[in-house]
Backbone atoms as SQL, in Angstrom:
CREATE TABLE atoms (id INTEGER PRIMARY KEY, chain TEXT, resi INTEGER, resn TEXT, atom TEXT, x REAL, y REAL, z REAL);
INSERT INTO atoms VALUES
  (1, 'A', 1, 'MET', 'N', -39.605, 45.334, 72.185),
  (2, 'A', 1, 'MET', 'CA', -39.415, 46.187, 71.030),
  (3, 'A', 1, 'MET', 'C', -37.999, 46.757, 71.034),
  (4, 'A', 2, 'LYS', 'N', -37.516, 47.103, 72.224),
  (5, 'A', 2, 'LYS', 'CA', -36.183, 47.672, 72.318),
  (6, 'A', 2, 'LYS', 'C', -35.123, 46.677, 71.856),
  (7, 'A', 3, 'ALA', 'N', -35.283, 45.411, 72.249),
  (8, 'A', 3, 'ALA', 'CA', -34.322, 44.381, 71.857),
  (9, 'A', 3, 'ALA', 'C', -34.336, 44.196, 70.341),
  (10, 'A', 4, 'ALA', 'N', -35.505, 44.168, 69.743),
  (11, 'A', 4, 'ALA', 'CA', -35.605, 44.002, 68.290),
  (12, 'A', 4, 'ALA', 'C', -34.967, 45.178, 67.561),
  (13, 'A', 5, 'GLU', 'N', -35.168, 46.374, 68.079),
  (14, 'A', 5, 'GLU', 'CA', -34.594, 47.565, 67.452),
  (15, 'A', 5, 'GLU', 'C', -33.083, 47.621, 67.589),
  (16, 'A', 6, 'GLY', 'N', -32.531, 46.921, 68.580),
  (17, 'A', 6, 'GLY', 'CA', -31.094, 46.932, 68.816),
  (18, 'A', 6, 'GLY', 'C', -30.303, 45.977, 67.935),
  (19, 'A', 7, 'ILE', 'N', -30.982, 45.197, 67.111),
  (20, 'A', 7, 'ILE', 'CA', -30.311, 44.244, 66.240),
  (21, 'A', 7, 'ILE', 'C', -30.031, 44.906, 64.897),
  (22, 'A', 8, 'SER', 'N', -28.796, 44.782, 64.433),
  (23, 'A', 8, 'SER', 'CA', -28.418, 45.383, 63.152),
  (24, 'A', 8, 'SER', 'C', -28.221, 44.300, 62.090),
  (25, 'A', 9, 'GLN', 'N', -28.167, 44.735, 60.844),
  (26, 'A', 9, 'GLN', 'CA', -27.902, 43.799, 59.747),
  (27, 'A', 9, 'GLN', 'C', -26.534, 43.152, 59.930),
  (28, 'A', 10, 'LYS', 'N', -25.586, 43.902, 60.485),
  (29, 'A', 10, 'LYS', 'CA', -24.252, 43.355, 60.759),
  (30, 'A', 10, 'LYS', 'C', -24.356, 42.202, 61.768),
  (31, 'A', 11, 'ASP', 'N', -25.181, 42.377, 62.804),
  (32, 'A', 11, 'ASP', 'CA', -25.392, 41.313, 63.795),
  (33, 'A', 11, 'ASP', 'C', -25.932, 40.050, 63.125),
  (34, 'A', 12, 'ILE', 'N', -26.892, 40.225, 62.233),
  (35, 'A', 12, 'ILE', 'CA', -27.496, 39.092, 61.528),
  (36, 'A', 12, 'ILE', 'C', -26.442, 38.395, 60.676),
  (37, 'A', 13, 'GLY', 'N', -25.610, 39.165, 59.997),
  (38, 'A', 13, 'GLY', 'CA', -24.542, 38.595, 59.175),
  (39, 'A', 13, 'GLY', 'C', -23.567, 37.774, 60.002),
  (40, 'A', 14, 'GLU', 'N', -23.241, 38.259, 61.196),
  (41, 'A', 14, 'GLU', 'CA', -22.329, 37.523, 62.076),
  (42, 'A', 14, 'GLU', 'C', -22.937, 36.201, 62.527),
  (43, 'A', 15, 'VAL', 'N', -24.212, 36.227, 62.868),
  (44, 'A', 15, 'VAL', 'CA', -24.888, 34.997, 63.292),
  (45, 'A', 15, 'VAL', 'C', -24.923, 34.001, 62.139),
  (46, 'A', 16, 'LYS', 'N', -25.274, 34.475, 60.971),
  (47, 'A', 16, 'LYS', 'CA', -25.401, 33.606, 59.803),
  (48, 'A', 16, 'LYS', 'C', -24.047, 33.009, 59.409),
  (49, 'A', 17, 'ALA', 'N', -22.972, 33.763, 59.578),
  (50, 'A', 17, 'ALA', 'CA', -21.636, 33.295, 59.199),
  (51, 'A', 17, 'ALA', 'C', -21.046, 32.309, 60.201),
  (52, 'A', 18, 'ASN', 'N', -21.594, 32.263, 61.415),
  (53, 'A', 18, 'ASN', 'CA', -21.061, 31.389, 62.456),
  (54, 'A', 18, 'ASN', 'C', -21.380, 29.932, 62.120),
  (55, 'A', 19, 'ARG', 'N', -20.361, 29.154, 61.857),
  (56, 'A', 19, 'ARG', 'CA', -20.545, 27.748, 61.468),
  (57, 'A', 19, 'ARG', 'C', -20.896, 26.853, 62.653),
  (58, 'A', 20, 'LYS', 'N', -20.559, 27.291, 63.861),
  (59, 'A', 20, 'LYS', 'CA', -20.836, 26.492, 65.055),
  (60, 'A', 20, 'LYS', 'C', -21.386, 27.413, 66.155),
  (61, 'A', 21, 'PRO', 'N', -22.635, 27.856, 65.993),
  (62, 'A', 21, 'PRO', 'CA', -23.218, 28.773, 66.976),
  (63, 'A', 21, 'PRO', 'C', -23.459, 28.086, 68.323),
  (64, 'A', 22, 'ALA', 'N', -23.479, 28.878, 69.363),
  (65, 'A', 22, 'ALA', 'CA', -23.786, 28.357, 70.695),
  (66, 'A', 22, 'ALA', 'C', -25.206, 27.808, 70.710),
  (67, 'A', 23, 'ASP', 'N', -25.409, 26.769, 71.501),
  (68, 'A', 23, 'ASP', 'CA', -26.738, 26.150, 71.566),
  (69, 'A', 23, 'ASP', 'C', -27.811, 27.146, 71.976),
  (70, 'A', 24, 'ILE', 'N', -27.509, 28.042, 72.887),
  (71, 'A', 24, 'ILE', 'CA', -28.512, 29.004, 73.335),
  (72, 'A', 24, 'ILE', 'C', -28.951, 29.911, 72.179),
  (73, 'A', 25, 'GLY', 'N', -28.016, 30.288, 71.321),
  (74, 'A', 25, 'GLY', 'CA', -28.355, 31.107, 70.156),
  (75, 'A', 25, 'GLY', 'C', -29.261, 30.367, 69.183),
  (76, 'A', 26, 'LYS', 'N', -28.999, 29.073, 69.010),
  (77, 'A', 26, 'LYS', 'CA', -29.837, 28.259, 68.135),
  (78, 'A', 26, 'LYS', 'C', -31.255, 28.164, 68.695),
  (79, 'A', 27, 'LEU', 'N', -31.365, 28.051, 70.010),
  (80, 'A', 27, 'LEU', 'CA', -32.689, 27.957, 70.625),
  (81, 'A', 27, 'LEU', 'C', -33.457, 29.272, 70.520),
  (82, 'A', 28, 'VAL', 'N', -32.757, 30.378, 70.624),
  (83, 'A', 28, 'VAL', 'CA', -33.406, 31.680, 70.458),
  (84, 'A', 28, 'VAL', 'C', -34.015, 31.769, 69.056),
  (85, 'A', 29, 'LEU', 'N', -33.261, 31.328, 68.062),
  (86, 'A', 29, 'LEU', 'CA', -33.794, 31.376, 66.708),
  (87, 'A', 29, 'LEU', 'C', -34.951, 30.397, 66.536),
  (88, 'A', 30, 'ASP', 'N', -34.921, 29.262, 67.235),
  (89, 'A', 30, 'ASP', 'CA', -36.077, 28.356, 67.226),
  (90, 'A', 30, 'ASP', 'C', -37.323, 29.086, 67.728),
  (91, 'A', 31, 'CYS', 'N', -37.166, 29.870, 68.786),
  (92, 'A', 31, 'CYS', 'CA', -38.305, 30.622, 69.322),
  (93, 'A', 31, 'CYS', 'C', -38.830, 31.616, 68.297),
  (94, 'A', 32, 'VAL', 'N', -37.935, 32.261, 67.570),
  (95, 'A', 32, 'VAL', 'CA', -38.365, 33.194, 66.525),
  (96, 'A', 32, 'VAL', 'C', -39.125, 32.437, 65.430),
  (97, 'A', 33, 'LEU', 'N', -38.630, 31.247, 65.066),
  (98, 'A', 33, 'LEU', 'CA', -39.343, 30.433, 64.074),
  (99, 'A', 33, 'LEU', 'C', -40.772, 30.151, 64.544),
  (100, 'A', 34, 'ILE', 'N', -40.914, 29.807, 65.799),
  (101, 'A', 34, 'ILE', 'CA', -42.241, 29.516, 66.355),
  (102, 'A', 34, 'ILE', 'C', -43.112, 30.773, 66.337),
  (103, 'A', 35, 'LEU', 'N', -42.558, 31.897, 66.762),
  (104, 'A', 35, 'LEU', 'CA', -43.324, 33.144, 66.772),
  (105, 'A', 35, 'LEU', 'C', -43.759, 33.562, 65.371),
  (106, 'A', 36, 'PHE', 'N', -42.909, 33.320, 64.392),
  (107, 'A', 36, 'PHE', 'CA', -43.231, 33.661, 63.004),
  (108, 'A', 36, 'PHE', 'C', -44.071, 32.574, 62.329),
  (109, 'A', 37, 'GLN', 'N', -44.376, 31.523, 63.049),
  (110, 'A', 37, 'GLN', 'CA', -45.144, 30.386, 62.542),
  (111, 'A', 37, 'GLN', 'C', -44.481, 29.758, 61.315),
  (112, 'A', 38, 'GLU', 'N', -43.177, 29.610, 61.409),
  (113, 'A', 38, 'GLU', 'CA', -42.382, 28.956, 60.375),
  (114, 'A', 38, 'GLU', 'C', -42.204, 27.487, 60.756),
  (115, 'A', 39, 'PRO', 'N', -41.800, 26.643, 59.808),
  (116, 'A', 39, 'PRO', 'CA', -41.603, 25.228, 60.138),
  (117, 'A', 39, 'PRO', 'C', -40.443, 25.027, 61.110),
  (118, 'A', 40, 'ILE', 'N', -40.559, 23.974, 61.897),
  (119, 'A', 40, 'ILE', 'CA', -39.470, 23.531, 62.767),
  (120, 'A', 40, 'ILE', 'C', -39.326, 22.021, 62.608),
  (121, 'A', 41, 'ASN', 'N', -38.180, 21.502, 63.020),
  (122, 'A', 41, 'ASN', 'CA', -37.931, 20.065, 62.930),
  (123, 'A', 41, 'ASN', 'C', -38.843, 19.297, 63.876),
  (124, 'A', 42, 'PRO', 'N', -39.137, 18.042, 63.530),
  (125, 'A', 42, 'PRO', 'CA', -39.830, 17.183, 64.505),
  (126, 'A', 42, 'PRO', 'C', -38.950, 17.020, 65.748),
  (127, 'A', 43, 'VAL', 'N', -39.574, 16.805, 66.883),
  (128, 'A', 43, 'VAL', 'CA', -38.836, 16.681, 68.144),
  (129, 'A', 43, 'VAL', 'C', -37.941, 15.448, 68.107),
  (130, 'A', 44, 'GLN', 'N', -36.655, 15.684, 68.402),
  (131, 'A', 44, 'GLN', 'CA', -35.675, 14.609, 68.486),
  (132, 'A', 44, 'GLN', 'C', -34.752, 14.929, 69.657),
  (133, 'A', 45, 'SER', 'N', -34.628, 14.003, 70.590),
  (134, 'A', 45, 'SER', 'CA', -33.826, 14.223, 71.798),
  (135, 'A', 45, 'SER', 'C', -32.355, 14.444, 71.469),
  (136, 'A', 46, 'THR', 'N', -31.736, 15.304, 72.265),
  (137, 'A', 46, 'THR', 'CA', -30.305, 15.553, 72.161),
  (138, 'A', 46, 'THR', 'C', -29.824, 16.147, 73.483),
  (139, 'A', 47, 'THR', 'N', -28.551, 16.389, 73.574),
  (140, 'A', 47, 'THR', 'CA', -27.968, 17.062, 74.734),
  (141, 'A', 47, 'THR', 'C', -27.376, 18.374, 74.262),
  (142, 'A', 48, 'LEU', 'N', -27.702, 19.451, 74.955),
  (143, 'A', 48, 'LEU', 'CA', -27.197, 20.780, 74.625),
  (144, 'A', 48, 'LEU', 'C', -26.298, 21.284, 75.735),
  (145, 'A', 49, 'ASN', 'N', -25.423, 22.205, 75.387),
  (146, 'A', 49, 'ASN', 'CA', -24.561, 22.834, 76.378),
  (147, 'A', 49, 'ASN', 'C', -25.085, 24.251, 76.612),
  (148, 'A', 50, 'ILE', 'N', -25.668, 24.457, 77.786),
  (149, 'A', 50, 'ILE', 'CA', -26.235, 25.758, 78.133),
  (150, 'A', 50, 'ILE', 'C', -25.673, 26.173, 79.484),
  (151, 'A', 51, 'LYS', 'N', -25.101, 27.369, 79.517),
  (152, 'A', 51, 'LYS', 'CA', -24.471, 27.886, 80.727),
  (153, 'A', 51, 'LYS', 'C', -23.466, 26.881, 81.277),
  (154, 'A', 52, 'LYS', 'N', -22.677, 26.325, 80.365),
  (155, 'A', 52, 'LYS', 'CA', -21.601, 25.384, 80.692),
  (156, 'A', 52, 'LYS', 'C', -22.102, 24.104, 81.358),
  (157, 'A', 53, 'GLN', 'N', -23.348, 23.744, 81.085),
  (158, 'A', 53, 'GLN', 'CA', -23.920, 22.517, 81.631),
  (159, 'A', 53, 'GLN', 'C', -24.556, 21.713, 80.505),
  (160, 'A', 54, 'GLU', 'N', -24.362, 20.401, 80.573),
  (161, 'A', 54, 'GLU', 'CA', -25.006, 19.510, 79.615),
  (162, 'A', 54, 'GLU', 'C', -26.464, 19.332, 80.034),
  (163, 'A', 55, 'VAL', 'N', -27.386, 19.595, 79.116),
  (164, 'A', 55, 'VAL', 'CA', -28.804, 19.590, 79.414),
  (165, 'A', 55, 'VAL', 'C', -29.545, 18.740, 78.376),
  (166, 'A', 56, 'ALA', 'N', -30.411, 17.862, 78.855),
  (167, 'A', 56, 'ALA', 'CA', -31.253, 17.093, 77.942),
  (168, 'A', 56, 'ALA', 'C', -32.325, 18.017, 77.383),
  (169, 'A', 57, 'PHE', 'N', -32.436, 18.042, 76.076),
  (170, 'A', 57, 'PHE', 'CA', -33.448, 18.876, 75.426),
  (171, 'A', 57, 'PHE', 'C', -33.759, 18.231, 74.085),
  (172, 'A', 58, 'PHE', 'N', -34.149, 19.013, 73.123),
  (173, 'A', 58, 'PHE', 'CA', -34.363, 18.461, 71.793),
  (174, 'A', 58, 'PHE', 'C', -33.584, 19.259, 70.769),
  (175, 'A', 59, 'GLU', 'N', -33.354, 18.613, 69.647),
  (176, 'A', 59, 'GLU', 'CA', -32.527, 19.183, 68.589),
  (177, 'A', 59, 'GLU', 'C', -33.137, 20.469, 68.045),
  (178, 'A', 60, 'SER', 'N', -32.276, 21.452, 67.842),
  (179, 'A', 60, 'SER', 'CA', -32.694, 22.739, 67.301),
  (180, 'A', 60, 'SER', 'C', -33.023, 22.630, 65.814),
  (181, 'A', 61, 'SER', 'N', -33.814, 23.559, 65.343),
  (182, 'A', 61, 'SER', 'CA', -34.142, 23.657, 63.916),
  (183, 'A', 61, 'SER', 'C', -33.251, 24.673, 63.212),
  (184, 'A', 62, 'TYR', 'N', -32.202, 25.108, 63.896),
  (185, 'A', 62, 'TYR', 'CA', -31.350, 26.185, 63.398),
  (186, 'A', 62, 'TYR', 'C', -30.820, 25.926, 61.989),
  (187, 'A', 63, 'PHE', 'N', -30.153, 24.793, 61.790),
  (188, 'A', 63, 'PHE', 'CA', -29.511, 24.557, 60.497),
  (189, 'A', 63, 'PHE', 'C', -30.517, 24.253, 59.386),
  (190, 'A', 64, 'GLU', 'N', -31.610, 23.625, 59.728),
  (191, 'A', 64, 'GLU', 'CA', -32.611, 23.269, 58.721),
  (192, 'A', 64, 'GLU', 'C', -33.464, 24.474, 58.306),
  (193, 'A', 65, 'TYR', 'N', -33.911, 25.251, 59.280),
  (194, 'A', 65, 'TYR', 'CA', -34.838, 26.347, 58.994),
  (195, 'A', 65, 'TYR', 'C', -34.363, 27.721, 59.471),
  (196, 'A', 66, 'GLY', 'N', -33.643, 27.770, 60.570),
  (197, 'A', 66, 'GLY', 'CA', -33.265, 29.042, 61.170),
  (198, 'A', 66, 'GLY', 'C', -32.362, 29.890, 60.305),
  (199, 'A', 67, 'VAL', 'N', -31.345, 29.268, 59.711),
  (200, 'A', 67, 'VAL', 'CA', -30.418, 30.024, 58.872),
  (201, 'A', 67, 'VAL', 'C', -31.148, 30.638, 57.686),
  (202, 'A', 68, 'LYS', 'N', -32.134, 29.920, 57.150),
  (203, 'A', 68, 'LYS', 'CA', -32.923, 30.441, 56.020),
  (204, 'A', 68, 'LYS', 'C', -33.734, 31.665, 56.426),
  (205, 'A', 69, 'LEU', 'N', -34.081, 31.736, 57.697),
  (206, 'A', 69, 'LEU', 'CA', -34.848, 32.871, 58.207),
  (207, 'A', 69, 'LEU', 'C', -34.006, 34.149, 58.208),
  (208, 'A', 70, 'LEU', 'N', -32.694, 33.985, 58.325),
  (209, 'A', 70, 'LEU', 'CA', -31.790, 35.135, 58.422),
  (210, 'A', 70, 'LEU', 'C', -31.486, 35.728, 57.044),
  (211, 'A', 71, 'ASN', 'N', -32.521, 36.075, 56.331),
  (212, 'A', 71, 'ASN', 'CA', -32.379, 36.666, 55.003),
  (213, 'A', 71, 'ASN', 'C', -32.504, 38.188, 55.125),
  (214, 'A', 72, 'PRO', 'N', -32.356, 38.915, 54.025),
  (215, 'A', 72, 'PRO', 'CA', -32.421, 40.383, 54.106),
  (216, 'A', 72, 'PRO', 'C', -33.731, 40.941, 54.685),
  (217, 'A', 73, 'ASP', 'N', -34.818, 40.179, 54.639),
  (218, 'A', 73, 'ASP', 'CA', -36.101, 40.653, 55.173),
  (219, 'A', 73, 'ASP', 'C', -36.256, 40.404, 56.673),
  (220, 'A', 74, 'PHE', 'N', -35.300, 39.700, 57.283),
  (221, 'A', 74, 'PHE', 'CA', -35.460, 39.295, 58.677),
  (222, 'A', 74, 'PHE', 'C', -35.676, 40.476, 59.618),
  (223, 'A', 75, 'LEU', 'N', -34.839, 41.490, 59.529),
  (224, 'A', 75, 'LEU', 'CA', -34.989, 42.631, 60.445),
  (225, 'A', 75, 'LEU', 'C', -36.329, 43.331, 60.267),
  (226, 'A', 76, 'LYS', 'N', -36.785, 43.429, 59.040),
  (227, 'A', 76, 'LYS', 'CA', -38.091, 44.051, 58.782),
  (228, 'A', 76, 'LYS', 'C', -39.193, 43.218, 59.429),
  (229, 'A', 77, 'ARG', 'N', -39.136, 41.896, 59.243),
  (230, 'A', 77, 'ARG', 'CA', -40.150, 41.008, 59.833),
  (231, 'A', 77, 'ARG', 'C', -40.116, 41.086, 61.355),
  (232, 'A', 78, 'LEU', 'N', -38.916, 41.109, 61.912),
  (233, 'A', 78, 'LEU', 'CA', -38.766, 41.173, 63.368),
  (234, 'A', 78, 'LEU', 'C', -39.328, 42.486, 63.905),
  (235, 'A', 79, 'SER', 'N', -39.038, 43.567, 63.231),
  (236, 'A', 79, 'SER', 'CA', -39.550, 44.872, 63.644),
  (237, 'A', 79, 'SER', 'C', -41.077, 44.923, 63.562),
  (238, 'A', 80, 'GLU', 'N', -41.619, 44.418, 62.467),
  (239, 'A', 80, 'GLU', 'CA', -43.077, 44.392, 62.308),
  (240, 'A', 80, 'GLU', 'C', -43.728, 43.531, 63.386),
  (241, 'A', 81, 'PHE', 'N', -43.114, 42.387, 63.666),
  (242, 'A', 81, 'PHE', 'CA', -43.661, 41.511, 64.698),
  (243, 'A', 81, 'PHE', 'C', -43.643, 42.219, 66.055),
  (244, 'A', 82, 'SER', 'N', -42.529, 42.868, 66.381),
  (245, 'A', 82, 'SER', 'CA', -42.415, 43.501, 67.698),
  (246, 'A', 82, 'SER', 'C', -43.378, 44.674, 67.861),
  (247, 'A', 83, 'LYS', 'N', -43.742, 45.308, 66.766),
  (248, 'A', 83, 'LYS', 'CA', -44.654, 46.447, 66.834),
  (249, 'A', 83, 'LYS', 'C', -46.123, 46.050, 66.691),
  (250, 'A', 84, 'GLU', 'N', -46.401, 45.058, 65.831),
  (251, 'A', 84, 'GLU', 'CA', -47.787, 44.781, 65.471),
  (252, 'A', 84, 'GLU', 'C', -48.326, 43.428, 65.936),
  (253, 'A', 85, 'SER', 'N', -47.511, 42.400, 65.906),
  (254, 'A', 85, 'SER', 'CA', -48.041, 41.047, 66.114),
  (255, 'A', 85, 'SER', 'C', -47.793, 40.473, 67.498),
  (256, 'A', 86, 'LYS', 'N', -46.916, 41.062, 68.265),
  (257, 'A', 86, 'LYS', 'CA', -46.551, 40.478, 69.567),
  (258, 'A', 86, 'LYS', 'C', -47.752, 40.330, 70.502),
  (259, 'A', 87, 'ASP', 'N', -48.713, 41.177, 70.369),
  (260, 'A', 87, 'ASP', 'CA', -49.885, 41.121, 71.238),
  (261, 'A', 87, 'ASP', 'C', -50.932, 40.106, 70.764),
  (262, 'A', 88, 'ASN', 'N', -50.664, 39.459, 69.642),
  (263, 'A', 88, 'ASN', 'CA', -51.599, 38.478, 69.090),
  (264, 'A', 88, 'ASN', 'C', -51.107, 37.040, 69.258),
  (265, 'A', 89, 'ILE', 'N', -50.149, 36.822, 70.130),
  (266, 'A', 89, 'ILE', 'CA', -49.637, 35.468, 70.360),
  (267, 'A', 89, 'ILE', 'C', -50.733, 34.661, 71.047),
  (268, 'A', 90, 'ASN', 'N', -51.061, 33.497, 70.469),
  (269, 'A', 90, 'ASN', 'CA', -52.148, 32.689, 71.017),
  (270, 'A', 90, 'ASN', 'C', -51.634, 31.638, 72.007),
  (271, 'A', 91, 'ASP', 'N', -52.555, 30.956, 72.652),
  (272, 'A', 91, 'ASP', 'CA', -52.206, 29.955, 73.666),
  (273, 'A', 91, 'ASP', 'C', -51.370, 28.814, 73.096),
  (274, 'A', 92, 'GLU', 'N', -51.652, 28.414, 71.873),
  (275, 'A', 92, 'GLU', 'CA', -50.893, 27.324, 71.247),
  (276, 'A', 92, 'GLU', 'C', -49.425, 27.722, 71.072),
  (277, 'A', 93, 'THR', 'N', -49.183, 28.941, 70.651),
  (278, 'A', 93, 'THR', 'CA', -47.817, 29.420, 70.482),
  (279, 'A', 93, 'THR', 'C', -47.104, 29.459, 71.828),
  (280, 'A', 94, 'ILE', 'N', -47.781, 29.925, 72.848),
  (281, 'A', 94, 'ILE', 'CA', -47.198, 29.956, 74.192),
  (282, 'A', 94, 'ILE', 'C', -46.852, 28.538, 74.642),
  (283, 'A', 95, 'GLU', 'N', -47.722, 27.595, 74.361),
  (284, 'A', 95, 'GLU', 'CA', -47.469, 26.200, 74.726),
  (285, 'A', 95, 'GLU', 'C', -46.240, 25.654, 73.990),
  (286, 'A', 96, 'LEU', 'N', -46.067, 26.023, 72.735),
  (287, 'A', 96, 'LEU', 'CA', -44.897, 25.580, 71.982),
  (288, 'A', 96, 'LEU', 'C', -43.604, 26.223, 72.499),
  (289, 'A', 97, 'LEU', 'N', -43.690, 27.449, 72.987),
  (290, 'A', 97, 'LEU', 'CA', -42.516, 28.157, 73.496),
  (291, 'A', 97, 'LEU', 'C', -42.126, 27.744, 74.918),
  (292, 'A', 98, 'GLU', 'N', -43.075, 27.258, 75.679),
  (293, 'A', 98, 'GLU', 'CA', -42.868, 26.979, 77.110),
  (294, 'A', 98, 'GLU', 'C', -41.621, 26.138, 77.402),
  (295, 'A', 99, 'PRO', 'N', -41.337, 25.064, 76.675),
  (296, 'A', 99, 'PRO', 'CA', -40.138, 24.277, 77.003),
  (297, 'A', 99, 'PRO', 'C', -38.839, 25.073, 76.890),
  (298, 'A', 100, 'TYR', 'N', -38.795, 26.055, 76.017),
  (299, 'A', 100, 'TYR', 'CA', -37.590, 26.861, 75.836),
  (300, 'A', 100, 'TYR', 'C', -37.312, 27.753, 77.046),
  (301, 'A', 101, 'PHE', 'N', -38.343, 28.044, 77.817),
  (302, 'A', 101, 'PHE', 'CA', -38.196, 28.941, 78.958),
  (303, 'A', 101, 'PHE', 'C', -38.144, 28.217, 80.285),
  (304, 'A', 102, 'THR', 'N', -38.178, 26.897, 80.238),
  (305, 'A', 102, 'THR', 'CA', -38.138, 26.118, 81.481),
  (306, 'A', 102, 'THR', 'C', -37.054, 25.047, 81.423),
  (307, 'A', 103, 'ILE', 'N', -35.967, 25.337, 80.738),
  (308, 'A', 103, 'ILE', 'CA', -34.858, 24.384, 80.652),
  (309, 'A', 103, 'ILE', 'C', -34.178, 24.307, 82.014),
  (310, 'A', 104, 'THR', 'N', -34.009, 23.084, 82.499),
  (311, 'A', 104, 'THR', 'CA', -33.383, 22.896, 83.803),
  (312, 'A', 104, 'THR', 'C', -32.108, 22.067, 83.677),
  (313, 'A', 105, 'ALA', 'N', -31.177, 22.335, 84.559),
  (314, 'A', 105, 'ALA', 'CA', -29.923, 21.595, 84.640),
  (315, 'A', 105, 'ALA', 'C', -30.197, 20.247, 85.298),
  (316, 'A', 106, 'PRO', 'N', -29.260, 19.302, 85.159),
  (317, 'A', 106, 'PRO', 'CA', -29.450, 17.999, 85.795),
  (318, 'A', 106, 'PRO', 'C', -29.683, 18.068, 87.306),
  (319, 'A', 107, 'ASP', 'N', -29.177, 19.113, 87.954),
  (320, 'A', 107, 'ASP', 'CA', -29.378, 19.244, 89.397),
  (321, 'A', 107, 'ASP', 'C', -30.724, 19.883, 89.747),
  (322, 'A', 108, 'GLY', 'N', -31.552, 20.158, 88.723),
  (323, 'A', 108, 'GLY', 'CA', -32.869, 20.728, 88.952),
  (324, 'A', 108, 'GLY', 'C', -32.908, 22.237, 88.902),
  (325, 'A', 109, 'GLN', 'N', -31.760, 22.877, 88.799),
  (326, 'A', 109, 'GLN', 'CA', -31.693, 24.342, 88.742),
  (327, 'A', 109, 'GLN', 'C', -32.236, 24.838, 87.408),
  (328, 'A', 110, 'GLU', 'N', -33.173, 25.788, 87.464),
  (329, 'A', 110, 'GLU', 'CA', -33.673, 26.383, 86.220),
  (330, 'A', 110, 'GLU', 'C', -32.591, 27.256, 85.615),
  (331, 'A', 111, 'LEU', 'N', -32.364, 27.091, 84.320),
  (332, 'A', 111, 'LEU', 'CA', -31.323, 27.852, 83.630),
  (333, 'A', 111, 'LEU', 'C', -31.866, 29.135, 83.036),
  (334, 'A', 112, 'PHE', 'N', -33.201, 29.278, 83.012),
  (335, 'A', 112, 'PHE', 'CA', -33.830, 30.510, 82.502),
  (336, 'A', 112, 'PHE', 'C', -34.905, 30.932, 83.437);
């Protein structure tokens, strides 16, 4: 809840204006899409740069769906989710989020 409350409309504007966001930022927004039960792209393999390491993962939904999420209602939705819906996350949602929290470097080191 504290993290959600710390985000300002100015922060959202900066993210939305960034034409080439960091891969980690795109993945964070993918997680928000999943939590909000919004559409995401079909899984397609790609290589991402996370913590200065090339990592095999899948393509983000940032440009297709994530940027659209960053509308004027985003902060309200995020606040409502953090206060009311966070405790209602089901097993399926956790299963969809799991790959985002277990990204490993080629040497086997967990990056998260």
